[in-house]
Steps between C-alpha positions, in 0.01 A plus 500: 500500500640839414563775751210726396238225520632393838484856635144546369389178665651607831318831462173312449570295811564817700179662373286198582666452840418859593138455397477179703637683804244779457215250480631306799518818705144588403380152599682477832515858627251714311502797268841609383407850390584432136241469228535254213671741261752624755589146603538405133725800438720416796511136386621611155761721664620209713512281189706760315750527785530121525547474122777760499671353805499148362626619160792677666575229757494197271848548346651553844340184634603303190860617542498359852346173384169551682254457212 
């Protein structure tokens, strides 16, 4: 798998993990104070950060033999 596809998949995982955490908080604790669109925007932001971080970190981890 190439580096770009791997980074995009990690970004998707980060986005979905954030949305799962938001839903879990709503189920267990109550209202979070974020509406659907705000939570979706933050999830996309989290996904973008995870995508960028994994794209940058992958060559460093590969150089150390950790991938």
